[in-house]
Steps between C-alpha positions, in 0.01 A plus 500: 500500500701805592576523867414132558659321793734294281645813338621654835857484613582300805803567736688185573720492806770232497663366819789265501484184721782274628829568325352663194664817379325830572383707210616866478133582399251297700179666364391534144182552305356248255181491297210299643464334156844353524546140611694393804756349268618853418583553874690177507702586184578851642631348814704243321667777296560712798646229721676305224326169621349227290305358798271712715227434752258793502208529740224741547462631862738225611209254474460356147686472163269593221502343152706705242189552297306680772412860435665759731165670561347176629793443745462864617133443571567174689726707727213707625273195524766332721530796728126516563484168688 
């Protein structure tokens, strides 16, 4: 399945909210096959925090086992309405 949708890289743009610290690098690429848990773990390491609240498009908090590519596709679905 070379070139399939799940194998593509997705650019993740992170924005802080409230009094959360700002990351030096706010955009990074991740494989579409990775789970959202990988993003959460990355942010925990970067911010040195055990507890984080992470939202997609400031609207919902996905399950850690959601695939990144599925969340990426939901983003475009949300913009079309």
